[in-house]
C-alpha positions as YAML, in Angstrom:
chain: A
units: angstrom
residues:
- id: 1
  name: MET
  ca: [14.20, 12.25, -6.78]
- id: 2
  name: LEU
  ca: [14.57, 10.50, -3.44]
- id: 3
  name: ALA
  ca: [17.83, 10.18, -1.58]
- id: 4
  name: VAL
  ca: [19.01, 6.58, -1.19]
- id: 5
  name: SER
  ca: [20.31, 5.89, 2.30]
- id: 6
  name: PRO
  ca: [23.38, 3.64, 2.80]
- id: 7
  name: ALA
  ca: [21.28, 1.41, 5.08]
- id: 8
  name: VAL
  ca: [18.93, 0.60, 2.20]
- id: 9
  name: VAL
  ca: [21.80, -0.32, -0.09]
- id: 10
  name: ALA
  ca: [23.27, -2.59, 2.60]
- id: 11
  name: GLN
  ca: [19.93, -4.23, 3.32]
- id: 12
  name: SER
  ca: [19.21, -4.79, -0.39]
- id: 13
  name: ALA
  ca: [22.62, -6.39, -0.86]
- id: 14
  name: ALA
  ca: [22.07, -8.80, 2.02]
- id: 15
  name: THR
  ca: [19.82, -11.83, 1.51]
- id: 16
  name: PRO
  ca: [17.42, -12.20, 4.44]
- id: 17
  name: GLN
  ca: [16.90, -15.59, 6.02]
- id: 18
  name: GLY
  ca: [13.60, -17.38, 5.75]
- id: 19
  name: GLN
  ca: [11.66, -19.32, 3.15]
- id: 20
  name: ASP
  ca: [11.57, -17.65, -0.25]
- id: 21
  name: PHE
  ca: [8.35, -18.17, -2.19]
- id: 22
  name: SER
  ca: [9.87, -16.80, -5.40]
- id: 23
  name: ALA
  ca: [8.52, -19.62, -7.57]
- id: 24
  name: GLU
  ca: [4.99, -19.14, -6.27]
- id: 25
  name: VAL
  ca: [5.10, -15.36, -6.61]
- id: 26
  name: ARG
  ca: [6.35, -15.54, -10.20]
- id: 27
  name: LEU
  ca: [3.50, -17.91, -11.06]
- id: 28
  name: LEU
  ca: [1.01, -15.60, -9.39]
- id: 29
  name: TYR
  ca: [2.51, -12.65, -11.27]
- id: 30
  name: ARG
  ca: [2.02, -14.55, -14.54]
- id: 31
  name: VAL
  ca: [-1.55, -15.58, -13.75]
- id: 32
  name: VAL
  ca: [-3.13, -12.74, -11.76]
- id: 33
  name: ALA
  ca: [-1.09, -9.78, -13.08]
- id: 34
  name: CYS
  ca: [-0.57, -11.06, -16.63]
- id: 35
  name: GLY
  ca: [3.11, -10.25, -16.25]
- id: 36
  name: GLY
  ca: [6.04, -11.93, -17.91]
- id: 37
  name: ASN
  ca: [5.92, -14.87, -20.28]
- id: 38
  name: ASP
  ca: [6.84, -17.81, -18.06]
- id: 39
  name: PRO
  ca: [5.20, -21.06, -19.23]
- id: 40
  name: LEU
  ca: [2.15, -22.10, -17.27]
- id: 41
  name: PRO
  ca: [2.11, -25.43, -15.39]
- id: 42
  name: THR
  ca: [-0.06, -28.21, -16.71]
- id: 43
  name: ASN
  ca: [-2.72, -27.77, -14.00]
- id: 44
  name: ILE
  ca: [-3.58, -24.27, -15.23]
- id: 45
  name: ASP
  ca: [-5.67, -23.78, -18.38]
- id: 46
  name: SER
  ca: [-4.02, -21.08, -20.47]
- id: 47
  name: GLN
  ca: [-7.41, -20.09, -21.93]
- id: 48
  name: ILE
  ca: [-8.74, -19.15, -18.49]
- id: 49
  name: VAL
  ca: [-5.67, -17.01, -17.88]
- id: 50
  name: ALA
  ca: [-5.98, -15.46, -21.33]
- id: 51
  name: GLN
  ca: [-9.60, -14.51, -20.67]
- id: 52
  name: HIS
  ca: [-8.60, -12.83, -17.42]
- id: 53
  name: CYS
  ca: [-5.75, -11.00, -19.15]
- id: 54
  name: ASP
  ca: [-8.12, -9.83, -21.89]
- id: 55
  name: ARG
  ca: [-10.12, -8.13, -19.13]
- id: 56
  name: LEU
  ca: [-7.16, -6.85, -17.10]
- id: 57
  name: ARG
  ca: [-4.79, -5.51, -19.74]
- id: 58
  name: PRO
  ca: [-7.14, -2.81, -21.08]
- id: 59
  name: ARG
  ca: [-7.64, -1.58, -17.51]
- id: 60
  name: ILE
  ca: [-3.90, -1.41, -16.98]
- id: 61
  name: ALA
  ca: [-3.46, 0.42, -20.27]
- id: 62
  name: ARG
  ca: [-6.17, 2.90, -19.34]
- id: 63
  name: TYR
  ca: [-4.62, 3.53, -15.92]
- id: 64
  name: ARG
  ca: [-1.32, 4.31, -17.58]
- id: 65
  name: ARG
  ca: [-2.87, 6.41, -20.34]
- id: 66
  name: VAL
  ca: [-5.34, 8.38, -18.23]
- id: 67
  name: TYR
  ca: [-4.28, 8.32, -14.59]
- id: 68
  name: LEU
  ca: [-0.50, 8.03, -14.71]
- id: 69
  name: ALA
  ca: [-0.28, 10.55, -17.54]
- id: 70
  name: ARG
  ca: [-1.82, 13.14, -15.21]
- id: 71
  name: ALA
  ca: [-0.48, 12.07, -11.82]
- id: 72
  name: LYS
  ca: [3.16, 11.41, -12.72]
- id: 73
  name: PRO
  ca: [4.03, 14.94, -13.91]
- id: 74
  name: PHE
  ca: [2.06, 16.43, -11.01]
- id: 75
  name: PHE
  ca: [4.03, 14.58, -8.36]
- id: 76
  name: ALA
  ca: [7.30, 15.30, -10.15]
- id: 77
  name: SER
  ca: [6.46, 19.02, -9.96]
- id: 78
  name: VAL
  ca: [5.50, 19.18, -6.27]
- id: 79
  name: GLU
  ca: [7.90, 16.77, -4.57]
- id: 80
  name: PRO
  ca: [11.09, 18.42, -3.29]
- id: 81
  name: ARG
  ca: [14.50, 16.93, -3.92]
- id: 82
  name: PRO
  ca: [15.90, 15.00, -2.22]
- id: 83
  name: LEU
  ca: [13.23, 13.12, -0.28]
- id: 84
  name: PRO
  ca: [13.63, 10.23, 2.17]
- id: 85
  name: ASP
  ca: [13.64, 7.06, 0.08]
- id: 86
  name: LYS
  ca: [11.49, 5.11, 2.56]
- id: 87
  name: VAL
  ca: [7.73, 5.47, 2.22]
- id: 88
  name: VAL
  ca: [5.20, 4.77, 4.98]
- id: 89
  name: TYR
  ca: [1.55, 4.41, 3.97]
- id: 90
  name: PRO
  ca: [-0.80, 3.78, 6.92]
- id: 91
  name: PHE
  ca: [-4.35, 2.58, 6.21]
- id: 92
  name: GLY
  ca: [-2.97, 1.54, 2.81]
- id: 93
  name: GLY
  ca: [-4.89, -1.69, 2.20]
- id: 94
  name: GLY
  ca: [-3.66, -3.39, -0.96]
- id: 95
  name: ASP
  ca: [-2.66, -0.09, -2.48]
- id: 96
  name: LEU
  ca: [0.96, -0.52, -3.51]
- id: 97
  name: LEU
  ca: [-0.30, 0.88, -6.82]
- id: 98
  name: ALA
  ca: [-0.74, 4.40, -5.45]
- id: 99
  name: ALA
  ca: [2.50, 4.23, -3.47]
- id: 100
  name: LEU
  ca: [4.46, 3.52, -6.66]
- id: 101
  name: THR
  ca: [2.55, 6.29, -8.45]
- id: 102
  name: THR
  ca: [3.10, 8.85, -5.71]
- id: 103
  name: TYR
  ca: [6.75, 8.05, -4.95]
- id: 104
  name: PRO
  ca: [8.19, 6.36, -8.06]
- id: 105
  name: ASP
  ca: [11.82, 6.76, -6.97]
- id: 106
  name: ALA
  ca: [11.57, 5.25, -3.48]
- id: 107
  name: ARG
  ca: [13.54, 2.16, -2.51]
- id: 108
  name: GLU
  ca: [11.41, 0.85, 0.36]
- id: 109
  name: TYR
  ca: [7.65, 0.97, 0.78]
- id: 110
  name: THR
  ca: [5.72, -0.01, 3.92]
- id: 111
  name: THR
  ca: [1.95, -0.33, 3.77]
- id: 112
  name: LEU
  ca: [-0.07, -0.97, 6.93]
- id: 113
  name: SER
  ca: [-3.71, -2.01, 7.13]
- id: 114
  name: LEU
  ca: [-6.15, -4.46, 8.66]
- id: 115
  name: GLU
  ca: [-5.75, -6.85, 5.74]
- id: 116
  name: LEU
  ca: [-3.29, -9.77, 5.77]
- id: 117
  name: ALA
  ca: [-1.08, -10.55, 2.77]
- id: 118
  name: GLY
  ca: [-2.28, -14.08, 2.05]
- id: 119
  name: ASP
  ca: [-0.98, -17.57, 1.23]
- id: 120
  name: PRO
  ca: [0.84, -17.74, -2.15]
- id: 121
  name: ARG
  ca: [0.92, -21.54, -2.42]
- id: 122
  name: ARG
  ca: [-2.63, -22.41, -3.46]
- id: 123
  name: ILE
  ca: [-1.97, -21.35, -7.05]
- id: 124
  name: THR
  ca: [0.28, -24.40, -7.48]
- id: 125
  name: SER
  ca: [-2.56, -26.90, -6.98]
- id: 126
  name: ILE
  ca: [-5.69, -24.93, -7.90]
- id: 127
  name: ASP
  ca: [-8.16, -26.63, -10.25]
- id: 128
  name: ASN
  ca: [-9.40, -24.75, -13.28]
- id: 129
  name: THR
  ca: [-12.97, -24.35, -12.05]
- id: 130
  name: HIS
  ca: [-11.79, -22.53, -8.94]
- id: 131
  name: LEU
  ca: [-9.18, -20.63, -10.94]
- id: 132
  name: GLY
  ca: [-11.81, -19.21, -13.27]
- id: 133
  name: GLU
  ca: [-14.08, -18.23, -10.39]
- id: 134
  name: SER
  ca: [-11.20, -16.69, -8.47]
- id: 135
  name: LEU
  ca: [-9.97, -14.63, -11.41]
- id: 136
  name: GLU
  ca: [-13.47, -13.32, -12.07]
- id: 137
  name: ALA
  ca: [-13.72, -12.28, -8.40]
- id: 138
  name: LEU
  ca: [-10.29, -10.63, -8.62]
- id: 139
  name: ASP
  ca: [-11.35, -8.70, -11.73]
- id: 140
  name: LYS
  ca: [-14.29, -7.25, -9.81]
- id: 141
  name: ALA
  ca: [-12.20, -6.48, -6.73]
- id: 142
  name: VAL
  ca: [-9.33, -4.74, -8.50]
- id: 143
  name: GLY
  ca: [-11.54, -2.77, -10.89]
- id: 144
  name: PRO
  ca: [-12.19, 0.21, -8.58]
- id: 145
  name: LEU
  ca: [-8.49, 0.48, -7.73]
- id: 146
  name: LEU
  ca: [-7.57, 0.77, -11.41]
- id: 147
  name: SER
  ca: [-10.49, 3.00, -12.40]
- id: 148
  name: ALA
  ca: [-11.07, 5.22, -9.35]
- id: 149
  name: ASN
  ca: [-7.72, 4.79, -7.55]
- id: 150
  name: ASP
  ca: [-9.61, 3.51, -4.50]
- id: 151
  name: SER
  ca: [-10.98, 0.33, -2.92]
- id: 152
  name: THR
  ca: [-13.89, 0.01, -0.50]
- id: 153
  name: SER
  ca: [-13.58, -1.66, 2.89]
- id: 154
  name: GLU
  ca: [-15.97, -4.37, 1.69]
- id: 155
  name: THR
  ca: [-13.68, -5.12, -1.26]
- id: 156
  name: LEU
  ca: [-10.61, -5.28, 0.95]
- id: 157
  name: GLU
  ca: [-12.37, -7.59, 3.41]
- id: 158
  name: SER
  ca: [-13.22, -9.97, 0.57]
- id: 159
  name: THR
  ca: [-9.51, -10.47, -0.17]
- id: 160
  name: GLN
  ca: [-9.04, -12.32, 3.13]
- id: 161
  name: GLN
  ca: [-10.54, -15.57, 1.87]
- id: 162
  name: GLY
  ca: [-10.30, -17.58, -1.34]
- id: 163
  name: ASP
  ca: [-7.99, -19.58, -3.55]
- id: 164
  name: LEU
  ca: [-5.89, -16.57, -4.57]
- id: 165
  name: PRO
  ca: [-4.13, -14.31, -2.04]
- id: 166
  name: GLY
  ca: [-6.09, -11.11, -2.53]
- id: 167
  name: GLN
  ca: [-3.72, -8.54, -1.07]
- id: 168
  name: LEU
  ca: [-0.69, -10.12, -2.72]
- id: 169
  name: SER
  ca: [-2.56, -10.20, -6.04]
- id: 170
  name: PHE
  ca: [-3.20, -6.46, -5.74]
- id: 171
  name: PHE
  ca: [0.52, -5.91, -5.07]
- id: 172
  name: LEU
  ca: [1.52, -7.91, -8.15]
- id: 173
  name: ILE
  ca: [-0.91, -6.06, -10.39]
- id: 174
  name: ALA
  ca: [0.63, -2.81, -9.12]
- id: 175
  name: LEU
  ca: [4.05, -4.10, -10.18]
- id: 176
  name: ALA
  ca: [2.74, -4.96, -13.64]
- id: 177
  name: VAL
  ca: [1.17, -1.52, -14.06]
- id: 178
  name: HIS
  ca: [4.47, 0.18, -13.28]
- id: 179
  name: GLY
  ca: [6.68, -2.14, -15.31]
- id: 180
  name: TYR
  ca: [8.20, -4.13, -12.44]
- id: 181
  name: GLU
  ca: [8.56, -7.85, -11.83]
- id: 182
  name: PRO
  ca: [8.83, -9.76, -8.52]
- id: 183
  name: VAL
  ca: [12.18, -11.10, -7.38]
- id: 184
  name: SER
  ca: [11.42, -12.74, -4.02]
- id: 185
  name: LEU
  ca: [8.65, -13.15, -1.49]
- id: 186
  name: ARG
  ca: [9.13, -13.82, 2.21]
- id: 187
  name: TYR
  ca: [6.92, -13.62, 5.25]
- id: 188
  name: PHE
  ca: [7.88, -12.31, 8.65]
- id: 189
  name: ARG
  ca: [6.75, -11.39, 12.11]
- id: 190
  name: LEU
  ca: [7.75, -8.31, 14.06]
- id: 191
  name: GLU
  ca: [9.90, -8.89, 17.11]
- id: 192
  name: LYS
  ca: [9.33, -6.86, 20.26]
- id: 193
  name: ASP
  ca: [12.04, -4.39, 19.27]
- id: 194
  name: GLY
  ca: [10.53, -3.85, 15.82]
- id: 195
  name: SER
  ca: [13.07, -5.99, 13.96]
- id: 196
  name: LEU
  ca: [11.99, -8.55, 11.37]
- id: 197
  name: HIS
  ca: [12.00, -12.30, 11.89]
- id: 198
  name: TYR
  ca: [11.61, -14.15, 8.59]
- id: 199
  name: TYR
  ca: [9.79, -17.47, 8.76]
- id: 200
  name: SER
  ca: [11.87, -20.52, 7.91]
- id: 201
  name: PRO
  ca: [10.32, -23.50, 6.08]
- id: 202
  name: GLU
  ca: [10.15, -25.31, 9.43]
- id: 203
  name: GLU
  ca: [8.35, -22.39, 11.07]
- id: 204
  name: VAL
  ca: [5.85, -22.13, 8.22]
- id: 205
  name: GLN
  ca: [5.10, -25.82, 8.61]
- id: 206
  name: LYS
  ca: [4.80, -25.52, 12.39]
- id: 207
  name: VAL
  ca: [2.00, -22.94, 12.17]
- id: 208
  name: GLU
  ca: [0.35, -24.49, 9.11]
- id: 209
  name: ASN
  ca: [-2.80, -25.30, 11.06]
- id: 210
  name: LYS
  ca: [-2.85, -22.11, 13.14]
- id: 211
  name: PRO
  ca: [-5.47, -19.87, 11.54]
- id: 212
  name: ALA
  ca: [-4.59, -16.21, 11.11]
- id: 213
  name: HIS
  ca: [-6.58, -13.89, 13.35]
- id: 214
  name: ARG
  ca: [-8.38, -10.84, 12.05]
- id: 215
  name: ARG
  ca: [-7.03, -7.45, 13.10]
- id: 216
  name: HIS
  ca: [-10.48, -5.94, 13.66]
- id: 217
  name: GLY
  ca: [-13.45, -7.53, 15.41]
- id: 218
  name: GLN
  ca: [-15.84, -6.91, 12.53]
- id: 219
  name: TRP
  ca: [-13.44, -7.82, 9.72]
- id: 220
  name: THR
  ca: [-13.56, -11.01, 7.69]
- id: 221
  name: THR
  ca: [-11.65, -13.87, 9.32]
- id: 222
  name: PRO
  ca: [-8.76, -15.00, 7.07]
- id: 223
  name: ASP
  ca: [-8.84, -18.60, 5.83]
- id: 224
  name: PHE
  ca: [-5.07, -19.11, 5.80]
- id: 225
  name: SER
  ca: [-2.24, -19.62, 8.27]
- id: 226
  name: GLU
  ca: [-0.90, -16.92, 10.57]
- id: 227
  name: ALA
  ca: [2.46, -17.36, 8.83]
- id: 228
  name: PHE
  ca: [1.13, -15.43, 5.82]
- id: 229
  name: THR
  ca: [0.24, -12.23, 7.67]
- id: 230
  name: ASN
  ca: [3.11, -9.87, 6.85]
- id: 231
  name: SER
  ca: [4.89, -10.01, 3.50]
- id: 232
  name: GLU
  ca: [8.15, -8.74, 2.07]
- id: 233
  name: LEU
  ca: [8.06, -8.53, -1.71]
- id: 234
  name: THR
  ca: [11.21, -7.50, -3.56]
- id: 235
  name: PHE
  ca: [10.99, -6.33, -7.15]
- id: 236
  name: ARG
  ca: [12.84, -4.59, -9.96]
- id: 237
  name: SER
  ca: [12.25, -3.20, -13.44]
- id: 238
  name: ALA
  ca: [11.04, -6.03, -15.66]
- id: 239
  name: GLY
  ca: [13.50, -7.70, -18.01]
- id: 240
  name: VAL
  ca: [16.58, -5.70, -17.09]
- id: 241
  name: GLU
  ca: [19.32, -5.71, -14.50]
- id: 242
  name: ALA
  ca: [18.16, -3.04, -12.09]
- id: 243
  name: PRO
  ca: [18.34, -2.24, -8.37]
- id: 244
  name: VAL
  ca: [16.03, -4.34, -6.22]
- id: 245
  name: ARG
  ca: [13.33, -2.47, -4.31]
- id: 246
  name: VAL
  ca: [11.37, -3.63, -1.27]
- id: 247
  name: HIS
  ca: [7.70, -3.56, -0.35]
- id: 248
  name: ARG
  ca: [6.65, -4.69, 3.11]
- id: 249
  name: HIS
  ca: [3.04, -5.09, 4.08]
- id: 250
  name: ILE
  ca: [2.19, -5.22, 7.78]
- id: 251
  name: ALA
  ca: [-1.26, -6.30, 8.93]
- id: 252
  name: ALA
  ca: [-2.08, -4.19, 11.96]
- id: 253
  name: ASN
  ca: [-4.88, -2.35, 13.69]
- id: 254
  name: LEU
  ca: [-3.48, 1.16, 14.11]
- id: 255
  name: ARG
  ca: [-5.82, 2.25, 16.90]
- id: 256
  name: ASP
  ca: [-4.07, 3.35, 20.07]
- id: 257
  name: ASP
  ca: [-5.51, 0.52, 22.16]
- id: 258
  name: SER
  ca: [-4.26, -2.07, 19.69]
- id: 259
  name: LEU
  ca: [-0.81, -0.50, 19.37]
- id: 260
  name: LYS
  ca: [-0.56, -0.55, 23.17]
- id: 261
  name: TRP
  ca: [-0.68, -4.35, 23.00]
- id: 262
  name: HIS
  ca: [1.43, -4.54, 19.83]
- id: 263
  name: PRO
  ca: [4.13, -1.88, 20.26]
- id: 264
  name: SER
  ca: [6.41, -3.68, 17.80]
- id: 265
  name: VAL
  ca: [4.54, -1.97, 14.94]
- id: 266
  name: VAL
  ca: [5.55, 1.52, 16.02]
- id: 267
  name: ARG
  ca: [9.02, 0.29, 16.94]
- id: 268
  name: TYR
  ca: [9.42, -1.06, 13.41]
- id: 269
  name: LEU
  ca: [8.34, 2.29, 12.01]
- id: 270
  name: GLY
  ca: [10.78, 4.07, 14.30]
- id: 271
  name: ARG
  ca: [13.60, 2.02, 12.79]
- id: 272
  name: GLN
  ca: [12.86, 3.53, 9.36]
- id: 273
  name: GLY
  ca: [14.31, 6.92, 10.26]
- id: 274
  name: ARG
  ca: [13.05, 9.90, 8.27]
- id: 275
  name: VAL
  ca: [10.30, 8.94, 5.83]
- id: 276
  name: SER
  ca: [8.08, 10.16, 3.06]
- id: 277
  name: ALA
  ca: [4.44, 9.51, 3.92]
- id: 278
  name: MET
  ca: [1.06, 9.23, 2.27]
- id: 279
  name: THR
  ca: [-2.49, 8.24, 3.05]
- id: 280
  name: LYS
  ca: [-5.85, 8.45, 1.36]
- id: 281
  name: ALA
  ca: [-9.39, 7.13, 1.69]
- id: 282
  name: ALA
  ca: [-8.46, 6.43, 5.32]
- id: 283
  name: SER
  ca: [-11.89, 6.88, 6.95]
- id: 284
  name: TYR
  ca: [-10.60, 10.07, 8.62]
- id: 285
  name: CYS
  ca: [-8.72, 7.95, 11.17]
- id: 286
  name: LEU
  ca: [-6.01, 10.59, 11.49]
- id: 287
  name: TRP
  ca: [-8.73, 13.03, 12.63]
- id: 288
  name: ASN
  ca: [-9.72, 10.59, 15.37]
- id: 289
  name: PRO
  ca: [-8.19, 10.86, 18.87]
- id: 290
  name: LEU
  ca: [-8.25, 7.06, 19.05]
- id: 291
  name: PHE
  ca: [-5.47, 7.01, 16.42]
- id: 292
  name: SER
  ca: [-3.19, 9.57, 18.06]
- id: 293
  name: GLN
  ca: [-0.12, 7.31, 18.24]
- id: 294
  name: ILE
  ca: [0.19, 6.69, 14.49]
- id: 295
  name: ARG
  ca: [-0.55, 10.36, 13.86]
- id: 296
  name: ASP
  ca: [2.15, 11.42, 16.34]
- id: 297
  name: TYR
  ca: [4.58, 9.00, 14.70]
- id: 298
  name: LEU
  ca: [3.99, 10.64, 11.32]
- id: 299
  name: LEU
  ca: [4.38, 14.15, 12.66]
- id: 300
  name: ALA
  ca: [7.65, 13.22, 14.36]
- id: 301
  name: ASN
  ca: [9.23, 11.24, 11.51]
- id: 302
  name: MET
  ca: [7.93, 12.34, 8.12]
- id: 303
  name: GLU
  ca: [9.46, 15.06, 5.96]
- id: 304
  name: PHE
  ca: [6.74, 15.18, 3.31]
- id: 305
  name: MET
  ca: [3.24, 13.78, 2.94]
- id: 306
  name: VAL
  ca: [0.70, 13.44, 0.14]
- id: 307
  name: SER
  ca: [-2.90, 12.87, 1.18]
- id: 308
  name: ASP
  ca: [-6.52, 13.65, 0.59]
- id: 309
  name: SER
  ca: [-8.43, 15.30, 3.42]
- id: 310
  name: THR
  ca: [-8.02, 12.14, 5.54]
- id: 311
  name: GLY
  ca: [-4.45, 13.27, 6.23]
- id: 312
  name: ILE
  ca: [-3.17, 15.43, 9.07]
- id: 313
  name: PRO
  ca: [-5.62, 18.16, 10.23]
- id: 314
  name: PRO
  ca: [-4.23, 21.69, 9.65]
- id: 315
  name: ALA
  ca: [-3.91, 22.83, 13.27]
- id: 316
  name: LEU
  ca: [-1.97, 19.71, 14.23]
- id: 317
  name: ALA
  ca: [0.27, 20.01, 11.18]
- id: 318
  name: THR
  ca: [1.05, 23.66, 11.90]
- id: 319
  name: GLN
  ca: [1.76, 22.96, 15.55]
- id: 320
  name: ALA
  ca: [4.28, 20.27, 14.55]
- id: 321
  name: GLY
  ca: [6.13, 22.59, 12.17]
- id: 322
  name: PHE
  ca: [4.55, 21.70, 8.83]
- id: 323
  name: SER
  ca: [3.03, 23.80, 6.09]
- id: 324
  name: GLN
  ca: [0.19, 22.58, 3.86]
- id: 325
  name: GLN
  ca: [-0.62, 23.33, 0.25]
- id: 326
  name: THR
  ca: [-4.02, 22.58, -1.28]
- id: 327
  name: TYR
  ca: [-5.07, 21.37, -4.72]
- id: 328
  name: GLY
  ca: [-8.54, 20.97, -6.17]
- id: 329
  name: SER
  ca: [-11.39, 22.03, -3.91]
- id: 330
  name: PHE
  ca: [-12.80, 20.98, -0.56]
- id: 331
  name: HIS
  ca: [-16.30, 21.71, 0.74]
- id: 332
  name: GLY
  ca: [-16.58, 19.02, 3.41]
- id: 333
  name: SER
  ca: [-15.62, 15.47, 4.32]
- id: 334
  name: PHE
  ca: [-16.87, 12.59, 2.19]
- id: 335
  name: LEU
  ca: [-17.91, 10.72, 5.37]
- id: 336
  name: ASP
  ca: [-19.32, 12.20, 8.54]
- id: 337
  name: ALA
  ca: [-16.34, 13.44, 10.55]
- id: 338
  name: SER
  ca: [-15.15, 16.13, 12.96]
- id: 339
  name: THR
  ca: [-16.82, 19.52, 12.51]
- id: 340
  name: GLU
  ca: [-13.71, 21.24, 13.86]
- id: 341
  name: TYR
  ca: [-11.36, 19.63, 11.35]
- id: 342
  name: ASN
  ca: [-13.84, 20.13, 8.51]
- id: 343
  name: ASP
  ca: [-13.83, 23.84, 9.31]
- id: 344
  name: GLN
  ca: [-10.03, 23.86, 9.43]
- id: 345
  name: PHE
  ca: [-9.71, 22.25, 6.01]
- id: 346
  name: ARG
  ca: [-12.33, 24.56, 4.49]
- id: 347
  name: ALA
  ca: [-10.41, 27.53, 5.88]
- id: 348
  name: LEU
  ca: [-7.13, 26.12, 4.55]
- id: 349
  name: TRP
  ca: [-8.54, 25.96, 1.03]
- id: 350
  name: ALA
  ca: [-10.13, 29.40, 1.32]
- id: 351
  name: GLN
  ca: [-6.80, 30.98, 2.34]
- id: 352
  name: GLN
  ca: [-4.89, 29.66, -0.68]
- id: 353
  name: PRO
  ca: [-5.07, 30.33, -4.42]
- id: 354
  name: GLU
  ca: [-7.03, 27.86, -6.51]
- id: 355
  name: ARG
  ca: [-4.78, 25.11, -7.83]
- id: 356
  name: LYS
  ca: [-6.23, 22.74, -10.38]
- id: 357
  name: LEU
  ca: [-6.21, 18.98, -9.78]
- id: 358
  name: THR
  ca: [-6.98, 16.77, -12.77]
- id: 359
  name: PHE
  ca: [-7.07, 13.34, -11.12]
- id: 360
  name: ARG
  ca: [-8.70, 11.70, -8.11]
- id: 361
  name: TYR
  ca: [-6.59, 10.98, -5.05]
- id: 362
  name: GLY
  ca: [-8.52, 8.99, -2.47]
- id: 363
  name: TYR
  ca: [-11.92, 10.27, -1.42]
- id: 364
  name: LEU
  ca: [-13.94, 12.85, -3.25]
- id: 365
  name: ASP
  ca: [-15.18, 15.67, -1.03]
- id: 366
  name: SER
  ca: [-18.82, 16.18, -0.02]
- id: 367
  name: ASP
  ca: [-19.48, 17.84, -3.40]
- id: 368
  name: ARG
  ca: [-17.69, 15.03, -5.26]
- id: 369
  name: ALA
  ca: [-14.70, 17.23, -6.05]
- id: 370
  name: PHE
  ca: [-11.10, 16.09, -6.46]
- id: 371
  name: HIS
  ca: [-8.81, 17.36, -3.72]
- id: 372
  name: LEU
  ca: [-5.29, 16.76, -2.44]
- id: 373
  name: VAL
  ca: [-3.05, 18.15, 0.31]
- id: 374
  name: ILE
  ca: [0.72, 18.43, 0.34]
- id: 375
  name: THR
  ca: [2.11, 18.53, 3.88]
- id: 376
  name: ARG
  ca: [5.79, 19.41, 4.15]
- id: 377
  name: ARG
  ca: [8.14, 20.17, 6.99]
- id: 378
  name: ALA
  ca: [8.67, 23.91, 7.14]
- id: 379
  name: VAL
  ca: [12.45, 23.49, 7.47]
- id: 380
  name: ALA
  ca: [13.60, 20.30, 5.76]
- id: 381
  name: GLY
  ca: [15.30, 17.84, 8.05]
- id: 382
  name: LYS
  ca: [14.32, 19.65, 11.26]
- id: 383
  name: SER
  ca: [11.71, 18.44, 13.74]
...
């Protein structure tokens, strides 16, 4: 169980300013996530949606039956109580799914990645030819996330163009998997001090023709407006009166040189206070000295972290006052990465008793073995 801070309750009770795309997000939820039973508008062929749902629903059922059935009791057994109710997931791509699986009791989730959220409005005027093609492409893109709990960089890049907002579609499918429904959708920019500025209808219109810029030089250029970069999606348990939760996605390059020019990202994170953290399949960025600022932020502000081997290297975790517990087995990094940190992780596993892991969490190791690391502050609440 995670402790709910008074600030979260206050923020949830207050309605933020800015344009609310709740109608568009509910339609997207109905079409791309097969959630709810809202009637479809006349421009959308129900048969095309039904065919997509016939492909998606068995995948959702399998994820619940196979993956959640193993992962949910595991996390319940290893997570201390209470935990900070704000989750930070750097290098998270469209993976709200894993955040909800890992921390099911959190109230606020922040994912950060190179990918932008996307424009929710195209669904209202899409023709059925493009709808069918777009849903087929979405089925292919979301498949690995639901089957292997992972998405490739190539898949995530592909979500930056098209008639459906790829990242937002992934978020909505995650809600459907976990039995949630969307309440509101707003877009925002980060102010210099890390606060949120929600875009008004007038501001959205003003930047309508300003293309969004990619957050990495080799990434796919988005084909939508800069207004649809960062999203705030609120949600609750489907069909019942329940507390509203918040997911914010921030498109950002987390390299030190980029954060130097965009310090508002780290300032936003600093406003979150103590957090629960996670990362996986993160290209070993946290091993890389070029990502020291986001790593230092985590070490200074997190109480607990779940990761694969792309998390915090053992020597750095120990130095910052954390202990680490291993699950599964680790023989080497999935991708070519630091020899020093590979040796540290191998030693970490060798020093601890074997603990079985029955599900994949992020990358496999070099021998295609499941592995997972729990990193916790040695004295809870103390830096």
